[in-house]
C-alpha positions in Angstrom: 173.6 166.8 46.8 176.8 165.3 45.5 176.7 165.8 41.8 177.4 162.8 39.6 179.0 162.8 36.2 176.6 163.1 33.3 176.7 160.7 30.4 175.6 163.4 28.0 178.2 165.1 25.7 176.6 168.5 26.7 177.3 170.1 30.0 174.3 169.6 32.4 173.8 173.3 32.8 173.6 173.8 29.0 170.9 171.0 29.0 169.2 172.7 31.9 169.0 176.0 30.0 167.5 174.3 26.9 164.9 172.6 29.2 163.9 175.9 30.9 163.6 177.6 27.6 161.4 174.8 26.2 159.0 174.6 29.2 158.6 178.4 29.1 156.9 177.9 25.7 154.2 175.8 27.4 152.2 178.7 28.9 152.2 180.5 25.6 150.9 177.5 23.7 148.2 176.8 26.3 147.0 180.4 26.2 146.8 180.2 22.4 144.3 177.4 22.2 140.7 177.0 23.3 140.8 173.2 23.7 140.1 171.9 27.3 143.4 171.9 29.3 142.9 168.3 30.4 142.6 167.2 26.8 145.7 169.2 25.8 147.7 167.8 28.7 146.5 164.2 28.0 147.5 164.3 24.3 150.7 166.1 25.2 151.8 163.2 27.3 150.5 160.4 25.1 152.1 161.8 22.0 155.4 162.3 23.9 155.2 158.6 25.0 154.7 157.4 21.4 157.6 159.6 20.1 160.0 158.3 22.9 159.0 154.6 22.7 161.7 153.6 20.0 164.4 155.1 22.3 163.6 153.0 25.4 166.1 150.3 26.3 163.6 147.7 27.4 166.4 145.3 28.1 167.4 147.4 31.1 164.2 146.4 32.9 165.5 142.9 33.6 168.9 144.2 34.7 167.6 146.9 37.0 167.5 146.4 40.7 164.0 147.9 41.0 161.7 146.3 43.6 158.0 146.4 44.1 158.3 149.5 46.2 160.3 151.3 43.5 157.8 150.5 40.8 155.1 151.8 43.1 157.1 155.0 43.4 157.2 155.2 39.5 153.5 154.9 39.4 153.1 157.5 42.1 155.4 159.8 40.1 153.2 159.4 37.0 150.1 160.2 39.0 151.7 163.3 40.5 152.8 164.5 37.0 149.3 164.1 35.7 147.9 166.1 38.6 150.5 168.8 38.1 149.5 169.3 34.5 145.8 169.2 35.4 146.0 171.8 38.1 148.7 174.1 36.5 147.3 174.1 33.0 143.9 174.8 34.3 145.2 177.7 36.4 146.1 179.5 33.2 142.3 179.7 32.4 141.7 181.8 35.5 144.8 183.9 35.9 147.7 185.5 33.9 150.9 183.7 32.8 152.9 185.9 35.2 150.8 185.0 38.3 150.7 181.3 37.6 154.4 181.1 36.7 155.5 183.0 39.8 153.7 180.6 42.1 155.4 177.8 40.2 158.7 179.4 41.1 158.1 178.3 44.7 159.0 174.8 43.5 162.7 174.8 44.5 161.8 175.9 48.0 159.5 172.9 48.4 162.1 170.6 46.8 164.9 171.9 49.0 162.8 171.2 52.1 161.8 167.8 50.8 165.4 166.9 49.9 166.5 167.7 53.5 164.0 165.4 55.1 164.1 162.6 52.5 167.8 162.6 51.5 169.4 164.6 54.3 170.8 167.0 51.7 172.1 170.2 53.3 172.4 173.4 51.2 175.2 175.9 52.0 174.4 179.4 53.1 175.6 180.9 49.8 173.3 178.6 47.9 170.3 179.5 50.1 171.1 183.2 49.7 171.2 182.8 45.9 167.8 180.9 46.1 166.3 183.6 48.3 167.5 186.3 45.9 165.9 184.5 42.9 162.6 184.0 44.9 162.7 187.7 45.9 162.7 188.6 42.2 159.7 186.3 41.7 157.8 188.0 44.5 158.5 191.4 43.0 157.1 190.2 39.7 154.0 188.9 41.4 153.5 192.1 43.4 152.7 194.0 40.3 150.3 191.3 39.1 148.3 190.5 42.2 144.7 189.7 41.3 141.9 190.4 43.7 139.1 188.8 41.7 137.6 185.4 42.6 138.9 184.0 39.3 142.5 185.1 40.0 142.4 183.6 43.5 141.1 180.3 42.0 143.9 180.4 39.4 146.5 181.1 42.0 145.2 178.2 44.2 145.3 175.8 41.3 148.9 176.9 40.4 150.0 176.3 44.0 148.5 172.8 44.1 150.2 172.0 40.8 153.5 173.3 42.2 153.3 171.0 45.2 152.5 168.1 42.9 155.5 168.7 40.6 157.8 169.2 43.6 156.8 165.8 44.9 157.3 164.4 41.3 160.8 165.8 41.2 161.7 164.3 44.6 160.4 160.9 43.5 162.4 161.1 40.3 165.6 161.9 42.1 165.1 158.9 44.4 164.6 156.6 41.4 167.3 158.2 39.1 170.0 155.7 40.1 167.9 152.6 39.6 166.0 153.2 36.3 167.0 154.5 32.9 165.7 158.0 32.3 164.1 157.1 28.9 162.2 154.2 30.4 161.2 156.3 33.5 160.0 159.2 31.3 157.9 157.0 29.0 156.2 155.3 32.0 155.4 158.5 33.9 154.3 160.4 30.8 151.9 157.5 30.0 150.5 157.3 33.5 150.2 161.0 33.7 148.2 160.9 30.5 145.9 158.2 32.0 145.1 160.5 34.9 144.1 163.3 32.5 142.1 160.8 30.4 140.1 159.7 33.4 139.5 163.3 34.3 138.4 164.2 30.8 136.0 161.2 30.6 134.4 162.0 34.0 133.8 165.6 32.8 132.4 164.5 29.4 135.1 166.1 27.3 135.2 165.0 23.7 138.3 162.8 23.0 138.0 163.3 19.2 136.8 165.7 16.6 139.5 168.3 17.0 140.7 170.4 14.1 144.1 169.9 12.5 145.3 173.1 14.1 144.5 171.6 17.5 146.4 168.4 16.7 149.4 170.5 15.7 149.1 172.3 19.0 149.1 169.0 20.9 152.2 167.9 18.9 154.0 171.1 19.7 153.2 170.7 23.4 154.6 167.2 23.3 157.8 168.0 21.5 158.9 171.4 22.9 157.9 171.6 26.6 157.6 167.9 27.3 160.4 166.1 25.5 162.8 169.0 25.3 161.6 170.2 28.7 160.3 167.6 31.2 162.3 164.7 29.7 165.6 166.7 30.0 164.7 167.5 33.6 164.3 163.8 34.3 167.7 163.1 32.8 169.3 165.8 34.9 167.9 164.5 38.2 170.7 161.9 38.3 173.6 164.3 37.6 172.6 167.6 39.3 169.7 166.7 41.6 166.1 167.9 42.0 167.0 171.1 43.9 169.3 172.4 41.2 166.8 171.5 38.5 164.1 173.2 40.4 166.1 176.4 40.9 166.5 176.5 37.1 162.7 176.5 36.8 162.6 179.8 38.7 163.8 181.4 35.4 160.7 180.0 33.6 158.5 182.9 34.7 161.0 185.4 33.4 161.2 183.7 30.0 157.4 183.1 29.9 156.7 186.8 30.6 159.1 187.8 27.8 157.4 185.3 25.4 153.9 186.5 26.5 155.0 190.0 25.6 156.3 189.0 22.2 153.5 186.6 21.2 150.4 187.4 23.3 150.8 191.1 23.6 150.9 191.1 27.4 152.7 194.1 28.8 155.8 194.0 31.0 155.4 196.1 34.1 158.2 197.8 36.0 157.7 195.2 38.8 158.2 192.4 36.2 161.3 194.0 34.7 163.0 194.7 38.0 161.9 191.4 39.5 163.1 189.5 36.4 166.6 191.1 36.7 166.8 190.1 40.4 165.6 186.6 39.6 168.2 186.1 36.9 171.0 187.5 39.1 170.1 185.0 41.9 170.0 182.1 39.4 173.3 183.0 37.8 175.0 183.2 41.2 173.5 179.8 42.2 174.5 178.1 39.0 177.9 179.6 39.0 178.5 178.1 42.4 176.9 174.7 41.5 178.8 174.6 38.2 182.1 175.0 39.9 181.2 172.2 42.3 180.2 170.0 39.3 183.4 170.7 37.4 185.5 169.9 40.5 183.7 166.6 41.1 184.0 165.7 37.5 187.8 166.3 37.6 188.1 164.1 40.6 186.5 161.2 38.8 189.3 161.2 36.1 
């Protein structure tokens, strides 16, 4: 993808690191609460929507060149985001943080394939090599954490479905990034994603109220840290660096999540996770070094 100049004062890759670090906290928060994952995801998205509403430039709606098909794509993106949170957050009930996050690391592979067929984006051999290196590290991490129980398989399956959903969500966001303001787009998809989780919660008879103050603090933290400082920043970066590069950054999420799980949940770090984490970080650094050089060159040419 040809990278476009960012309007943010911070370098896109600095923002990407902040977003990756923020979403890595998500699994720790989810594991720390006993509230239904659908309820947590619903309030996470609704609270994010309320916080972001004052920052939406509603006047841009009239000036945008969005057609009915584009608005339909926005609605689809919100639906996909809701399904992603539903399946992925539920996967953490059945399997470990490491297993779920490693499957989520397949996202850039799905996005790269989708980008080729949808946008005709071709990735150079060096970029592919860096991606394969990072994915190899994720496989090594998973190798030491393979679950053979029925619950572990259910969790892995839910995580895989959630990964497919978020990959499609990223591709939809990239397609729309030139036509709609990122703040407006994020508010709409967060709200629609919350609606999906609300419907699911009502169908399953989950209580929508009556939660303790600690649970509401948990919902608020999920909204601020992994959603606004995570998903929202990802949405902003789709325009400047593209869905594939954003997704490659997400490969680092398992490594950070495993480290955080070690610090806050007492989960151990195996030799497989340590070695795999180093290889993953090496592949990511190689990829971002190459992409950052291309971004800097493109930015200079615009001046």
